[in-house]
The first five atom37 places (N, CA, C, CB, O) and aatype in JSON, in Angstrom:
{
  "aatype": [12, 2, 9, 0, 6, 11, 18, 13, 11, 11, 5, 13, 15, 15, 6, 6, 13, 1, 4, 15, 13, 10, 6, 6, 11, 9, 11, 10, 3, 9, 6, 18, 5, 10, 6, 6, 10, 11, 1, 3, 9, 5, 16, 2, 11, 15, 15, 11, 16, 10, 9, 11, 1, 19, 11, 0, 9, 6, 5, 18, 19, 12, 15, 0],
  "atom_mask": [
    [1, 1, 1, 1, 1],
    [1, 1, 1, 1, 1],
    [1, 1, 1, 1, 1],
    [1, 1, 1, 1, 1],
    [1, 1, 1, 1, 1],
    [1, 1, 1, 1, 1],
    [1, 1, 1, 1, 1],
    [1, 1, 1, 1, 1],
    [1, 1, 1, 1, 1],
    [1, 1, 1, 1, 1],
    [1, 1, 1, 1, 1],
    [1, 1, 1, 1, 1],
    [1, 1, 1, 1, 1],
    [1, 1, 1, 1, 1],
    [1, 1, 1, 1, 1],
    [1, 1, 1, 1, 1],
    [1, 1, 1, 1, 1],
    [1, 1, 1, 1, 1],
    [1, 1, 1, 1, 1],
    [1, 1, 1, 1, 1],
    [1, 1, 1, 1, 1],
    [1, 1, 1, 1, 1],
    [1, 1, 1, 1, 1],
    [1, 1, 1, 1, 1],
    [1, 1, 1, 1, 1],
    [1, 1, 1, 1, 1],
    [1, 1, 1, 1, 1],
    [1, 1, 1, 1, 1],
    [1, 1, 1, 1, 1],
    [1, 1, 1, 1, 1],
    [1, 1, 1, 1, 1],
    [1, 1, 1, 1, 1],
    [1, 1, 1, 1, 1],
    [1, 1, 1, 1, 1],
    [1, 1, 1, 1, 1],
    [1, 1, 1, 1, 1],
    [1, 1, 1, 1, 1],
    [1, 1, 1, 1, 1],
    [1, 1, 1, 1, 1],
    [1, 1, 1, 1, 1],
    [1, 1, 1, 1, 1],
    [1, 1, 1, 1, 1],
    [1, 1, 1, 1, 1],
    [1, 1, 1, 1, 1],
    [1, 1, 1, 1, 1],
    [1, 1, 1, 1, 1],
    [1, 1, 1, 1, 1],
    [1, 1, 1, 1, 1],
    [1, 1, 1, 1, 1],
    [1, 1, 1, 1, 1],
    [1, 1, 1, 1, 1],
    [1, 1, 1, 1, 1],
    [1, 1, 1, 1, 1],
    [1, 1, 1, 1, 1],
    [1, 1, 1, 1, 1],
    [1, 1, 1, 1, 1],
    [1, 1, 1, 1, 1],
    [1, 1, 1, 1, 1],
    [1, 1, 1, 1, 1],
    [1, 1, 1, 1, 1],
    [1, 1, 1, 1, 1],
    [1, 1, 1, 1, 1],
    [1, 1, 1, 1, 1],
    [1, 1, 1, 1, 1]
  ],
  "atom_positions": [
    [[2.61, -18.23, -10.51], [3.72, -17.68, -9.68], [4.35, -16.54, -10.52], [4.82, -18.83, -9.3], [4.69, -16.74, -11.68]],
    [[4.48, -15.43, -9.95], [4.84, -14.12, -10.46], [6.12, -14.0, -10.61], [4.43, -13.09, -9.72], [6.72, -15.02, -10.26]],
    [[6.86, -13.03, -11.04], [8.29, -12.69, -11.1], [8.6, -12.6, -9.69], [8.65, -11.36, -11.92], [9.45, -13.43, -9.38]],
    [[8.25, -11.97, -8.86], [8.81, -11.51, -7.66], [8.89, -12.88, -6.85], [7.91, -10.3, -6.94], [9.92, -13.13, -6.22]],
    [[7.85, -13.75, -6.87], [7.8, -15.1, -6.38], [9.16, -15.93, -6.72], [6.54, -15.8, -7.01], [9.91, -16.47, -5.91]],
    [[9.26, -15.89, -8.03], [10.35, -16.66, -8.5], [11.49, -16.15, -8.18], [10.36, -16.85, -9.77], [12.39, -16.97, -7.98]],
    [[11.79, -14.82, -8.03], [13.16, -14.14, -7.95], [13.23, -14.54, -6.11], [13.17, -12.08, -8.56], [14.28, -14.88, -5.57]],
    [[12.09, -14.41, -5.46], [12.62, -14.63, -4.16], [12.94, -16.32, -3.79], [11.49, -13.98, -3.14], [13.85, -16.69, -3.05]],
    [[12.0, -17.2, -4.49], [12.52, -18.47, -4.39], [13.93, -18.75, -4.81], [11.72, -19.24, -5.06], [14.62, -19.61, -4.26]],
    [[14.38, -17.93, -5.9], [15.94, -18.5, -6.37], [16.81, -17.61, -5.29], [16.48, -18.08, -8.33], [17.9, -18.09, -4.99]],
    [[16.54, -16.75, -4.87], [17.3, -15.86, -3.68], [17.45, -16.77, -2.64], [16.49, -14.51, -3.08], [18.54, -17.02, -2.12]],
    [[16.18, -17.39, -2.23], [16.07, -18.01, -1.0], [16.88, -19.41, -0.78], [14.65, -18.2, -0.81], [16.98, -19.97, 0.31]],
    [[17.46, -19.91, -2.07], [18.3, -21.05, -2.28], [19.64, -20.82, -1.9], [18.27, -21.47, -3.61], [20.39, -21.79, -1.79]],
    [[20.07, -19.69, -1.68], [21.37, -19.03, -1.58], [21.52, -19.36, 0.09], [21.36, -17.21, -2.12], [20.61, -18.82, 0.71]],
    [[22.29, -19.99, 0.83], [22.56, -19.84, 2.0], [22.7, -18.64, 3.13], [23.36, -20.32, 1.88], [22.33, -18.47, 4.29]],
    [[23.41, -17.94, 2.19], [23.72, -16.45, 2.83], [22.54, -15.69, 2.92], [24.75, -15.55, 1.98], [22.21, -15.07, 3.93]],
    [[21.77, -15.72, 1.69], [20.42, -14.75, 1.62], [19.68, -15.36, 2.69], [19.47, -14.73, 0.1], [19.36, -14.58, 3.58]],
    [[19.31, -16.64, 2.85], [18.4, -17.38, 3.67], [18.74, -16.96, 5.16], [18.54, -18.99, 3.41], [17.85, -16.57, 5.92]],
    [[19.98, -17.04, 5.53], [20.37, -16.77, 6.76], [19.86, -15.33, 7.15], [21.84, -16.95, 6.83], [19.1, -15.13, 8.11]],
    [[20.36, -14.31, 6.29], [20.36, -12.9, 6.4], [18.73, -12.62, 6.67], [21.04, -12.14, 4.99], [18.29, -12.0, 7.64]],
    [[17.97, -13.18, 5.65], [16.5, -13.01, 5.73], [15.9, -13.56, 6.99], [15.84, -13.66, 4.57], [15.09, -12.91, 7.65]],
    [[16.26, -14.66, 7.28], [15.57, -14.98, 8.6], [16.19, -14.28, 9.79], [15.59, -16.49, 8.88], [15.35, -14.21, 10.68]],
    [[17.04, -13.88, 10.06], [17.91, -13.11, 10.93], [17.05, -11.78, 10.83], [19.6, -13.0, 10.42], [16.56, -11.45, 11.92]],
    [[16.76, -10.97, 9.79], [15.99, -9.93, 9.89], [14.67, -10.1, 10.31], [16.0, -9.35, 8.85], [14.08, -9.23, 10.95]],
    [[14.08, -11.29, 9.96], [12.65, -11.75, 10.25], [12.55, -11.62, 11.85], [12.34, -13.4, 9.69], [11.73, -10.89, 12.42]],
    [[13.47, -12.41, 12.48], [13.77, -12.58, 13.74], [13.92, -11.26, 14.49], [14.89, -13.37, 13.81], [13.12, -11.14, 15.42]],
    [[14.64, -10.4, 14.34], [14.86, -9.0, 14.63], [13.41, -8.11, 14.61], [15.93, -8.44, 13.51], [12.97, -7.42, 15.53]],
    [[12.91, -8.33, 13.45], [11.4, -7.39, 13.22], [10.59, -8.29, 14.29], [10.51, -7.41, 11.27], [10.05, -7.63, 15.18]],
    [[10.42, -9.64, 14.35], [9.4, -10.07, 15.33], [9.67, -9.71, 16.63], [9.21, -11.42, 15.33], [8.74, -9.36, 17.35]],
    [[10.92, -9.74, 17.08], [11.19, -9.31, 18.59], [10.93, -7.62, 18.74], [12.92, -9.72, 19.04], [10.58, -7.1, 19.8]],
    [[11.15, -6.98, 17.64], [10.66, -5.59, 17.71], [9.3, -5.51, 17.89], [10.98, -4.84, 16.58], [8.98, -4.89, 18.9]],
    [[8.45, -5.92, 17.26], [7.24, -6.04, 17.28], [6.92, -6.66, 18.6], [6.82, -6.7, 16.17], [6.15, -5.88, 19.15]],
    [[7.11, -7.53, 19.25], [6.69, -7.96, 20.68], [7.08, -6.89, 21.67], [7.39, -9.35, 21.13], [6.35, -6.4, 22.53]],
    [[8.52, -6.54, 21.39], [8.79, -5.41, 22.4], [7.8, -4.23, 22.64], [10.02, -4.79, 22.0], [7.42, -3.91, 23.77]],
    [[7.4, -3.61, 21.51], [6.61, -2.78, 21.19], [5.28, -3.04, 21.92], [6.57, -2.74, 19.86], [4.76, -2.16, 22.59]],
    [[4.76, -4.22, 21.78], [3.57, -4.54, 22.31], [3.38, -4.67, 24.02], [3.26, -5.79, 21.62], [2.37, -4.53, 24.73]],
    [[4.74, -4.99, 24.36], [4.92, -5.16, 25.8], [5.14, -3.63, 26.53], [6.25, -6.2, 26.04], [4.8, -3.29, 27.66]],
    [[5.82, -2.85, 25.51], [5.92, -1.33, 26.06], [4.37, -0.78, 25.79], [7.23, -0.28, 25.13], [4.11, 0.13, 26.57]],
    [[3.43, -1.06, 25.01], [2.2, -0.45, 25.1], [1.47, -1.06, 26.19], [1.47, -0.52, 23.88], [0.56, -0.43, 26.72]],
    [[1.84, -2.38, 26.61], [0.98, -3.04, 27.63], [1.43, -2.22, 29.04], [1.27, -4.84, 27.68], [0.72, -1.86, 29.98]],
    [[2.86, -2.08, 28.8], [3.31, -1.4, 30.38], [2.6, 0.06, 30.43], [5.28, -1.13, 30.59], [2.02, 0.46, 31.44]],
    [[2.71, 0.9, 29.07], [2.2, 2.19, 29.25], [0.43, 2.28, 29.56], [2.64, 2.98, 27.88], [-0.12, 3.32, 29.93]],
    [[-0.18, 1.16, 29.33], [-1.61, 0.97, 29.54], [-1.82, 0.54, 30.96], [-2.2, -0.07, 28.56], [-2.94, 0.48, 31.47]],
    [[-0.59, 0.22, 31.65], [-0.91, -0.14, 32.98], [-1.8, -1.59, 33.06], [-1.72, 1.11, 33.6], [-2.81, -1.79, 33.72]],
    [[-1.1, -2.48, 32.22], [-1.97, -3.9, 32.32], [-1.27, -4.68, 33.7], [-1.76, -5.03, 30.65], [-0.25, -4.31, 34.27]],
    [[-1.95, -5.63, 33.98], [-1.6, -6.35, 35.11], [-0.36, -6.9, 35.21], [-2.39, -7.26, 35.29], [0.16, -7.11, 34.12]],
    [[0.37, -7.23, 36.29], [1.62, -7.55, 36.32], [1.63, -8.9, 35.59], [2.17, -7.53, 37.7], [2.5, -9.16, 34.76]],
    [[0.79, -9.63, 35.86], [0.27, -11.26, 35.32], [0.17, -11.14, 33.86], [-1.4, -11.84, 35.93], [0.72, -12.05, 33.23]],
    [[-0.41, -10.22, 33.18], [-0.15, -10.06, 31.92], [1.31, -9.71, 31.31], [-1.0, -9.18, 31.62], [1.87, -10.33, 30.41]],
    [[1.82, -8.56, 32.02], [3.27, -8.34, 31.49], [4.29, -9.65, 31.61], [3.93, -7.08, 32.35], [5.09, -9.98, 30.74]],
    [[4.13, -10.25, 32.74], [4.94, -11.38, 32.79], [4.65, -12.5, 31.71], [4.81, -11.92, 34.12], [5.57, -13.02, 31.07]],
    [[3.39, -12.82, 31.55], [3.09, -13.62, 30.28], [3.87, -13.08, 29.1], [1.54, -13.57, 29.91], [4.72, -13.79, 28.54]],
    [[3.62, -11.92, 28.74], [4.3, -11.17, 27.64], [5.73, -11.62, 27.52], [4.25, -9.65, 27.88], [6.21, -12.05, 26.47]],
    [[6.49, -11.46, 28.89], [7.81, -11.3, 28.69], [8.18, -12.67, 28.7], [8.51, -10.42, 29.65], [9.32, -12.98, 28.35]],
    [[7.44, -13.45, 29.02], [8.06, -15.09, 28.88], [7.51, -15.52, 27.6], [7.52, -16.29, 30.17], [7.95, -16.59, 27.17]],
    [[6.76, -14.99, 27.0], [6.17, -15.24, 25.49], [7.48, -14.98, 24.66], [4.78, -14.08, 24.97], [8.0, -15.82, 23.93]],
    [[8.01, -13.58, 24.89], [9.35, -13.14, 24.24], [10.67, -14.1, 24.37], [9.71, -11.77, 24.9], [11.45, -14.38, 23.45]],
    [[10.73, -14.51, 25.68], [11.92, -15.35, 25.94], [11.82, -16.63, 25.59], [12.3, -15.36, 27.22], [12.86, -17.28, 25.44]],
    [[10.78, -17.12, 25.42], [10.59, -18.48, 24.66], [10.71, -18.17, 23.03], [9.0, -19.19, 25.05], [11.3, -18.98, 22.31]],
    [[10.18, -17.08, 22.52], [10.82, -16.83, 21.08], [12.08, -16.92, 21.07], [10.57, -15.59, 20.48], [12.67, -17.84, 20.48]],
    [[12.57, -16.16, 21.59], [14.06, -15.59, 21.63], [15.03, -17.04, 21.76], [14.31, -14.4, 23.15], [16.11, -17.19, 21.21]],
    [[14.37, -17.96, 22.57], [15.08, -19.39, 22.95], [14.91, -20.22, 21.81], [14.44, -20.18, 24.28], [15.87, -20.92, 21.49]],
    [[13.73, -20.29, 21.06], [13.53, -20.94, 19.94], [14.07, -20.65, 18.51], [12.4, -20.96, 19.9], [14.02, -21.46, 17.58]],
    [[14.61, -19.37, 18.43], [15.16, -18.79, 17.33], [16.62, -19.09, 17.28], [14.89, -17.39, 17.33], [17.3, -18.66, 16.35]]
  ]
}
């Protein structure tokens, strides 16, 4: 295990750090999914595909 991994594990043991880290990860995941949805809209994907993408985002948000 390298120094960065040890440092990360030490930081992750802090409740405040863990919550902040997970919150930022969720934000980035949602942002990525929204960008994919936007790209699908711009490329005129079928409404079925768009609805499927929206439902996946909804499910992710509900589980977070």
